[in-house]
SEKE-970111 format. One record per residue: residue number from 1; residue in three letters; chain; x, y, z of N, C-alpha, C in turn. Coordinates in steps of 0.001 Angstrom, whole numbers, padded with zeros to 6 digits. Example, Ala and Ser with C-alpha at 12.3 -4.5 7.8 and 13.67 -1.06 7.14 Angstrom:
BEGIN
- pos,code,unit,n.x,n.y,n.z,ca.x,ca.y,ca.z,c.x,c.y,c.z
- 1,ALA,A,013190,-005690,007800,012300,-004500,007800,013200,-003300,007800 .
- 2,SER,A,012850,-002250,007080,013670,-001060,007140,012900,000030,007870 .
//
This chain:
BEGIN
- pos,code,unit,n.x,n.y,n.z,ca.x,ca.y,ca.z,c.x,c.y,c.z
- 1,MET,A,-025521,001209,-012205,-024623,002352,-012139,-023174,001862,-012111 .
- 2,ASP,A,-022341,002436,-012936,-020936,002055,-013006,-020160,002767,-011897 .
- 3,GLU,A,-019670,001995,-010942,-018947,002579,-009805,-017439,002615,-010009 .
- 4,TRP,A,-016935,002020,-011082,-015492,001986,-011313,-014866,003374,-011420 .
- 5,PRO,A,-015473,004327,-012111,-014854,005662,-012156,-014675,006286,-010770 .
- 6,ARG,A,-015647,006097,-009895,-015540,006635,-008531,-014422,005936,-007761 .
- 7,LEU,A,-014328,004627,-007886,-013270,003878,-007197,-011892,004283,-007727 .
- 8,GLU,A,-011799,004502,-009024,-010530,004964,-009610,-010153,006345,-009097 .
- 9,ARG,A,-011139,007238,-008969,-010856,008583,-008449,-010345,008525,-007013 .
- 10,ILE,A,-010968,007677,-006200,-010519,007538,-004813,-009065,007074,-004787 .
- 11,ALA,A,-008738,006056,-005579,-007375,005514,-005602,-006375,006547,-006110 .
- 12,SER,A,-006730,007273,-007157,-005812,008271,-007710,-005617,009438,-006746 .
- 13,TYR,A,-006659,009800,-006017,-006527,010849,-005005,-005626,010375,-003869 .
- 14,GLN,A,-005843,009134,-003421,-005114,008627,-002270,-003657,008289,-002589 .
- 15,PHE,A,-003402,007672,-003739,-002052,007179,-004048,-001318,007983,-005113 .
- 16,GLY,A,-002030,008828,-005841,-001389,009634,-006879,-001924,009317,-008268 .
- 17,ALA,A,-001623,010219,-009190,-002116,010094,-010568,-001730,008745,-011157 .
- 18,GLY,A,-002704,008101,-011794,-002469,006821,-012442,-002732,005618,-011562 .
- 19,ALA,A,-002913,005827,-010260,-003109,004701,-009345,-004437,003979,-009600 .
- 20,GLY,A,-005489,004740,-009864,-006800,004121,-010102,-006793,003180,-011288 .
- 21,PRO,A,-006368,003659,-012462,-006305,002757,-013615,-005347,001582,-013398 .
- 22,ALA,A,-004265,001797,-012659,-003312,000709,-012403,-003944,-000371,-011523 .
- 23,LEU,A,-004645,000047,-010473,-005260,-000919,-009567,-006394,-001687,-010229 .
- 24,PHE,A,-007170,-001002,-011050,-008395,-001603,-011546,-008370,-001884,-013045 .
- 25,ALA,A,-007188,-002133,-013582,-007067,-002540,-014991,-007705,-003922,-015149 .
- 26,ASP,A,-008168,-004229,-016328,-008781,-005529,-016636,-009924,-005831,-015668 .
- 27,ARG,A,-010897,-004971,-015660,-012020,-005073,-014726,-012779,-006389,-014826 .
- 28,THR,A,-012756,-007021,-015993,-013491,-008286,-016148,-012915,-009376,-015249 .
- 29,ALA,A,-011644,-009259,-014857,-011011,-010258,-013997,-011117,-009890,-012521 .
- 30,LEU,A,-011754,-008762,-012199,-011863,-008306,-010822,-013222,-008668,-010238 .
- 31,SER,A,-013233,-008888,-008932,-014505,-009135,-008255,-014613,-008199,-007056 .
- 32,ILE,A,-015841,-007809,-006761,-016110,-006905,-005642,-016973,-007635,-004629 .
- 33,THR,A,-016538,-007639,-003363,-017410,-008098,-002293,-018045,-006850,-001687 .
- 34,ARG,A,-019255,-007016,-001217,-020016,-005855,-000752,-020450,-006015,000700 .
- 35,SER,A,-020668,-004863,001327,-021218,-004865,002683,-022705,-005192,002586 .
- 36,LYS,A,-023344,-005367,003714,-024778,-005668,003724,-025595,-004565,003076 .
- 37,SER,A,-025074,-003337,003112,-025799,-002211,002520,-025567,-002108,001008 .
- 38,GLY,A,-024681,-002963,000467,-024399,-002927,-000965,-023190,-002090,-001330 .
- 39,ARG,A,-022563,-001488,-000363,-021376,-000645,-000597,-020182,-001532,-000940 .
- 40,PRO,A,-019356,-001136,-001917,-018156,-001931,-002221,-017272,-002055,-000984 .
- 41,ARG,A,-016779,-003256,-000741,-015940,-003478,000436,-014527,-003916,000029 .
- 42,GLN,A,-014415,-005078,-000617,-013106,-005567,-001053,-013107,-005776,-002553 .
- 43,ILE,A,-011955,-005508,-003159,-011789,-005746,-004587,-010650,-006736,-004750 .
- 44,HIS,A,-010962,-007842,-005402,-010001,-008921,-005607,-009678,-009064,-007081 .
- 45,GLY,A,-008435,-009406,-007360,-007990,-009722,-008708,-007508,-011160,-008730 .
- 46,PRO,A,-006997,-011618,-009859,-006517,-012994,-009968,-005409,-013330,-008966 .
- 47,ALA,A,-004593,-012350,-008588,-003470,-012594,-007676,-003838,-012381,-006208 .
- 48,GLY,A,-005088,-012008,-005916,-005500,-011802,-004531,-006153,-010457,-004313 .
- 49,ARG,A,-006252,-010067,-003026,-006938,-008822,-002654,-006115,-007619,-003082 .
- 50,LEU,A,-006761,-006737,-003835,-006122,-005497,-004251,-006266,-004451,-003154 .
- 51,VAL,A,-007504,-004167,-002782,-007785,-003139,-001779,-009065,-003472,-001024 .
- 52,THR,A,-009194,-002831,000123,-010439,-002840,000888,-010831,-001387,001089 .
- 53,LEU,A,-012088,-001072,000823,-012585,000292,001019,-013113,000412,002438 .
- 54,GLY,A,-012436,001217,003235,-012810,001386,004640,-014006,002293,004817 .
- 55,GLY,A,-014514,002298,006014,-015648,003161,006348,-015325,004637,006238 .
- 56,ASP,A,-014022,004965,006269,-013594,006359,006136,-013448,006791,004680 .
- 57,GLY,A,-013762,005887,003746,-013687,006229,002326,-012296,006100,001731 .
- 58,ARG,A,-011356,005529,002489,-009987,005327,001991,-009724,003840,001808 .
- 59,PHE,A,-008797,003547,000913,-008430,002162,000668,-007339,001699,001613 .
- 60,THR,A,-007395,000429,001986,-006252,-000244,002594,-005738,-001213,001533 .
- 61,LEU,A,-004428,-001324,001457,-003805,-002113,000402,-003673,-003585,000763 .
- 62,GLY,A,-003894,-004424,-000233,-003507,-005817,-000172,-002200,-005950,-000935 .
- 63,LEU,A,-001556,-007078,-000801,-000277,-007292,-001463,-000403,-007226,-002988 .
- 64,ALA,A,-001472,-007781,-003527,-001675,-007733,-004986,-001831,-006285,-005456 .
- 65,GLY,A,-002524,-005471,-004682,-002656,-004052,-005011,-001325,-003330,-004905 .
- 66,GLY,A,-000537,-003689,-003888,000793,-003112,-003730,001685,-003397,-004930 .
- 67,ARG,A,001600,-004611,-005453,002397,-004952,-006645,001987,-004097,-007843 .
- 68,ARG,A,000683,-003932,-008009,000212,-003115,-009138,000668,-001667,-009003 .
- 69,LEU,A,000594,-001117,-007787,001038,000261,-007587,002543,000388,-007780 .
- 70,ARG,A,003307,-000553,-007271,004762,-000508,-007432,005141,-000503,-008912 .
- 71,ASP,A,004419,-001280,-009708,004712,-001352,-011140,004319,-000078,-011885 .
- 72,GLU,A,003356,000663,-011359,002853,001849,-012060,003431,003163,-011555 .
- 73,LEU,A,003545,003321,-010248,003987,004591,-009677,005504,004692,-009714 .
- 74,VAL,A,005992,005844,-010109,007432,006073,-010185,007987,006261,-008770 .
- 75,ALA,A,009056,005541,-008472,009695,005658,-007154,010140,007098,-006944 .
- 76,PRO,A,009997,007619,-005777,009717,006992,-004487,008251,007036,-004062 .
- 77,ALA,A,007324,007255,-004978,005911,007439,-004629,005371,006304,-003773 .
- 78,SER,A,004825,006665,-002621,004174,005755,-001678,005090,004665,-001137 .
- 79,ARG,A,006386,004855,-001210,007322,003812,-000799,008082,004169,000470 .
- 80,VAL,A,008311,003140,001270,009221,003203,002403,010285,002146,002118 .
- 81,VAL,A,011526,002583,001979,012633,001672,001682,013255,001223,002990 .
- 82,VAL,A,013327,-000107,003182,013932,-000657,004393,015225,-001389,004039 .
- 83,GLY,A,016103,-001495,005019,017362,-002204,004835,017152,-003708,004772 .
- 84,GLU,A,018157,-004413,004274,018074,-005865,004117,017853,-006590,005444 .
- 85,GLU,A,018358,-006025,006537,018192,-006679,007834,016729,-006720,008274 .
- 86,SER,A,015913,-005827,007749,014497,-005773,008100,013642,-006648,007184 .
- 87,ASP,A,014148,-006969,006005,013429,-007704,004974,012728,-008970,005487 .
- 88,PRO,A,013424,-009918,006130,012736,-011156,006530,011621,-010926,007544 .
- 89,PHE,A,011782,-009942,008403,010764,-009674,009415,009504,-009080,008791 .
- 90,VAL,A,009690,-008143,007861,008532,-007538,007184,007808,-008599,006359 .
- 91,ARG,A,008546,-009464,005704,007925,-010546,004914,007068,-011465,005779 .
- 92,GLU,A,007455,-011616,007049,006670,-012432,007988,005450,-011676,008513 .
- 93,GLY,A,005337,-010399,008159,004210,-009597,008626,004502,-008819,009887 .
- 94,ARG,A,005771,-008773,010288,006150,-008008,011471,006411,-006559,011076 .
- 95,ASN,A,006229,-005652,011995,006286,-004218,011708,007692,-003746,011341 .
- 96,ALA,A,007730,-002665,010574,008999,-002047,010165,009301,-000898,011122 .
- 97,PHE,A,010509,-000892,011665,010889,000120,012638,011739,001210,012004 .
- 98,ALA,A,011653,002400,012578,012293,003594,012017,013790,003414,011820 .
- 99,LYS,A,014461,002717,012710,015916,002590,012588,016336,001809,011346 .
- 100,PHE,A,015405,001045,010730,015723,000268,009538,015261,000942,008247 .
- 101,VAL,A,014592,002093,008371,014131,002824,007184,015319,003564,006579 .
- 102,ARG,A,015562,003328,005286,016674,003972,004580,016229,005257,003890 .
- 103,GLU,A,015013,005246,003365,014419,006452,002772,012915,006257,002674 .
- 104,ALA,A,012214,007359,002468,010755,007313,002362,010280,008454,001477 .
- 105,ASP,A,009193,008211,000778,008567,009255,-000030,008275,010440,000891 .
- 106,PRO,A,008813,011623,000575,008633,012783,001466,007176,013177,001697 .
- 107,SER,A,006269,012737,000827,004865,013124,000985,004094,012184,001918 .
- 108,ILE,A,004728,011134,002424,004032,010200,003312,003692,010888,004628 .
- 109,ARG,A,002422,010720,005013,001936,011239,006289,001542,010068,007183 .
- 110,GLU,A,001473,010315,008450,001009,009288,009376,-000381,008823,008961 .
- 111,GLY,A,-000585,007517,008888,-001881,006956,008507,-001993,006590,007043 .
- 112,ASP,A,-001040,007008,006212,-001073,006676,004786,-000781,005198,004563 .
- 113,GLU,A,-001386,004630,003543,-001057,003269,003107,000215,003352,002280 .
- 114,VAL,A,001173,002462,002545,002467,002538,001881,002928,001167,001393 .
- 115,LEU,A,003858,001222,000450,004551,000036,-000041,005867,-000039,000714 .
- 116,ILE,A,006214,-001192,001202,007496,-001386,001874,008385,-002139,000891 .
- 117,VAL,A,009479,-001518,000511,010344,-002077,-000528,011801,-002088,-000074 .
- 118,ARG,A,012595,-002890,-000785,014044,-002844,-000612,014586,-001789,-001563 .
- 119,LYS,A,015869,-001531,-001476,016505,-000508,-002310,016317,-000777,-003809 .
- 120,ASP,A,016239,-002063,-004203,016053,-002425,-005611,014581,-002425,-006029 .
- 121,ASP,A,013698,-001910,-005183,012250,-001779,-005408,011508,-003107,-005347 .
- 122,THR,A,012114,-004122,-004749,011422,-005386,-004508,010411,-005166,-003391 .
- 123,LEU,A,009169,-005522,-003640,008118,-005337,-002648,008250,-006393,-001557 .
- 124,VAL,A,008355,-005957,-000307,008433,-006893,000810,007183,-006857,001682 .
- 125,GLY,A,006341,-005849,001498,005100,-005783,002254,004337,-004499,001991 .
- 126,VAL,A,003146,-004449,002560,002315,-003245,002505,001826,-002967,003921 .
- 127,GLY,A,001542,-001709,004211,001072,-001382,005546,000673,000069,005688 .
- 128,ARG,A,000490,000467,006943,000055,001825,007282,001208,002553,007969 .
- 129,ALA,A,001535,003733,007458,002596,004541,008056,002163,004984,009449 .
- 130,GLU,A,003037,004775,010408,002781,005206,011784,003474,006530,012085 .
- 131,LEU,A,004364,006921,011184,005096,008183,011314,005085,008887,009960 .
- 132,PRO,A,005195,010208,009953,005404,010896,008675,006818,010600,008166 .
- 133,ALA,A,007051,010790,006885,008340,010471,006268,009510,011147,006970 .
- 134,THR,A,009356,012408,007355,010464,013118,007998,010859,012459,009316 .
- 135,ALA,A,009886,011971,010059,010181,011303,011321,010812,009930,011084 .
- 136,MET,A,010385,009245,010024,010992,007949,009704,012483,008111,009464 .
- 137,ASP,A,012856,009199,008800,014264,009457,008509,015041,009875,009756 .
- 138,ASP,A,014390,010582,010668,015074,011156,011828,015132,010246,013051 .
- 139,PHE,A,014087,009433,013260,014006,008649,014489,014868,007399,014422 .
- 140,GLU,A,015394,007014,015561,016160,005776,015683,015364,004704,016425 .
- 141,THR,A,014225,005086,016982,013377,004124,017683,011939,004334,017242 .
- 142,GLY,A,011124,003341,017481,009701,003447,017191,009309,002773,015886 .
- 143,MET,A,008018,002456,015808,007480,001789,014639,007247,002810,013527 .
- 144,ALA,A,007775,002517,012341,007572,003389,011194,006344,002963,010396 .
- 145,VAL,A,006184,001646,010202,005064,001133,009407,004462,-000088,010104 .
- 146,ALA,A,003154,-000048,010308,002414,-001220,010803,002141,-002086,009585 .
- 147,VAL,A,002811,-003206,009507,002711,-004072,008322,001357,-004770,008314 .
- 148,ARG,A,000669,-004649,007196,-000631,-005276,007016,-000459,-006675,006421 .
- 149,GLU,A,000482,-006772,005490,000701,-008056,004816,002137,-008085,004298 .
- 150,GLY,A,002850,-009153,004579,004203,-009338,004086,004200,-010156,002803 .
- 151,ALA,A,005204,-009928,001967,005318,-010614,000685,006140,-011886,000842 .
- 152,GLU,A,005617,-012988,000305,006411,-014198,000282,007543,-014009,-000724 .
- 153,GLU,A,008593,-014747,-000583,009760,-014553,-001479,009464,-014992,-002880 .
//
């Protein structure tokens, strides 16, 4: 049974139109690791882990997947823009705080997987939003994004 169409639908639902084909282009170069029950767990490409399919049926992003989404999705989709002062910390895998968020995709909700970028759309990390976009813009304290993986320079 071909499971790629289902995985693409999940990605496009979660990240927006076009995300599924962007994440899973060139399927011959992709590999899937599976749980003991045979369920898809992680999907890897030549550049590393693209996504992990959680028990809740949603993907968590790897840095390689974040790069593919950044290249395909039109800004500001799924993006949290941080200031330059936050850049080195996010790259180290440290969390992004609300006071350093410059803008965010208005559709981001708490718990969403997001791309953390600089103003020039350079990817500095991927993670899980801890606040909705409106709160990221309004708050001066608190964690905005729990960084899952920081991007090396």
